[in-house]
C-alpha positions, 0 to 999 in steps of 0.5 A: 504821282500814282494813278488815281483811285489805285490803292498804294501803301502808306510808305510809297504815299510818304515817299512823294514828299521826298527823301528825309521827309518829316512826319507829323501826326494829327487827329485823323491826319498824318503830314509828311514834309519834305523838299519835293511836296507836302504829303497829306494822309487822311483817315477815311470817315465823315467827320464835319468840322474835323480833318478829312475829306468833306466833298468830291473837291474839298478837304478840311484841316485844322490845327495843329499844322505841322511847322509853318502854315506856308507848307499848305498856303505858300509864302504869299498868294502867288506861291503855290506849294506842292501838296499831294493828298491821299485817304488811309483805307484798310487796304492801302492808301487813295490817292486825291492828286494834287491840292491847293490852298483854298481859304483859311481862318486865322487867330491872333497870338502873341508875339512870343508864340509865332514871332513878331513877323506873324501875328496871326496863326492859321486855325483851319483851312480848306484845300480844293482837289485839282480832280474832284472824286468820283462818287464811288471814290468819294463814298470810300474816302468819306463813307457816311452812315444811312439815314432817314431823310425827311419826306415832302408828304406835307406837299399834299396840303397844298395849296388848300392848307399851307399852315398845316403844310408849314407845321409838318414841313417844320416837324420833318425838316427841323426834327433833329432840333430839339424844341426849346421850352422857355419863358420868352415874352410874347408879343405886346401886339395882336398877331394874325393867326398865320403868324402865331401858328408859325411861332407854334411850329418853331417851338422856341427853335431859333433855327426855324426863325431864319439864318439868311433872313429872319422872322423876328421873335414875338416880343421884337414884333413892332407896329410902324404906320398901321403895319406890323414889321415882323421880319428883316433882310440880313443886311438891312435891306427892307423889312417884312410887313403885314396887317395886324388884322385879317384871317390872312393878311398880305405881306409887303417889303418896306423898302424905306420909311413910308414906302413898300412893295407888295409881295402879292402873297398872303402871310401863310403862303409867305411864311411857308415859301420862307421856310422853304428858301432858308432851307435851300439857302442855309444848310449843311449841304448845298449848291448853287448853279445857273441853269438854262431853259433847256436844263430846268426840265431835267431838274424838274423831273427829279423833284416835286413842284411846290404847288403855290404861286411864285414868290417875289424874293427879291429880284425875280419869280422864285419857285420851289421844288422839293424831294427827300431831304431836298429843297431846291429854289429856282430864281427866274431873271428876265433875260439869258446870262452871257456866255464867256469863255477862257481869256488869254493874256492881251484879251478883252476880259469880261468884267463879270467872270474874267472870260472872254466875251462871246455874246452881248447883253441887254441894257439896263433900261431894257432890263427895267422894261422887262421887269415891268412897273408891277414887279419888285426890284432889287432896288426898290428892296434895298434903297440902292438901285441894283437890278439884275440884267441877264443874270448880273446886277447893275447900279446907277451910281457909284454908291451902287458899287460900294453897296455891291463890293460890300455884299460879294465879299473877299476870298469867301469872307465878309467885307468890312470896308470898302474904298472907292478908288479916286485918282490922287492926281485930279480926283476922278472916278472913272478909270480904264483897268488892266490886270493879271488874273494869274498873278493877282495883280490890277492897274487903273488908269484915270480917264481924266488925266492919265495917272496910273495907279497899282491897286494894293501891292499889285506894283510888286507883280506887275508885267505888261506883257502878261497884263489884259484890258477889263472890258464889258460885254455891253460894248462890241468893240476892241476899246477899253471901257470906262469903269468906277472901281472899288476895293472891298477889305476883309479885316481880321476880327480885332481890326488890325489886319487885312485879311483879303481884298477884292476888286469890283467895277461898275461899267459907266456906259451900261451900269453892270457891276462886276467882280474882277479879282480877289486875293489873300493878303498874308501879312495883313498889311493895314497901309493897303487900305490907302492904296486902293 
């Protein structure tokens, strides 16, 4: 492979596919399929939703693809084809290095199109770069036009006038979304002024009402137990409640009929921070990271703090920082996260990240005491009792594990069905767990009767010499721990095939919930639902 960031000719790039390579030309992309490799040559440019480089470490491709999709995906999730990437510049091709299949979106097709053995066709996919591009190389591969970023002058209105700040933030952040003039019905109920101002600022734009969580349209607001239900959490975990009277009433999380938790935020401030949280969570460009106490001041020097009391949303204290075109959201948990490093075959593996455990953590009971009686907890928000322990969620029952598996997804896709692992021999729900992360294979061993079971299609790829035992960092010895185990299944839109699966667990000793492994199911075999 040519040295990174040194331009070569297109002929040289195609040669990496091997002799007698076949060329296929698509929209802003050329493929060369050969015995040695699949070569992908992209045109330079910024094309959201089209073929091209979309970040330092990802490229996006959409159909039509050359020949079978396995040239990019491999025959199954354990087969990685050699894919080499390039970007076509005026003076030559910029090498991107090796690309690996990340995830794909599939659509159902007729049997006559792809044959009875392949009822699904890949419509688009993401490929990951082994070596992220330097920023200057990214500017060559994906040049973007300069544009005026929304400023943060609205912050000068705080803390005295959050309603005016809300109007100015929306007018800047959503300036490219046209206001909508319609005859949508208003609320049949009297609404407090901050909520009316929120709707005026939204000006009929659905995007402003929220895409992660949501403020209800005026016509859908209802009154329950003397309070207005004006918003909902995205999975139905809680409602947003406020009083119908008062200049700036308080806001509560409605967690169950007749049960609510105070946010300790007046409605005006809550609505502004709701908008900021949505801007941070739902955007074309975003990032998530764990930040240590030592790193946070460095970030704070680059951004301006929003001068409002922290928001309780929903498991910790949430603060916001802004800059030109940037909204950052900091969620502070009660304890530090565990430190994990790489693991080798035969090691004790961390239930949360697959890394070797380096330090311990606090117990669920200790975390509950640290939170205190007056701080909202996730369990109080969403019926199931899931709280944060050192950055990791914990659950009190196997039902909490089911909720966790549903929320975590599988290979980046939504989970539609969760199967709690049950021993076929004795009906037990407590297991030891062994796995091979490289081969995507897992085996559970019943703690009551010793029955062993390969999860899904793991038995086809199992090698005892490569397997490692799964442990939780709550235990300092080398013994296997006891887990409840659940398998989440992502299904295709018509429900006729399995797209991906994910294995999750709950430590019986401390309640920690962990995400063990996930993988794509290329054939969509539905019988794997019964092999959890």
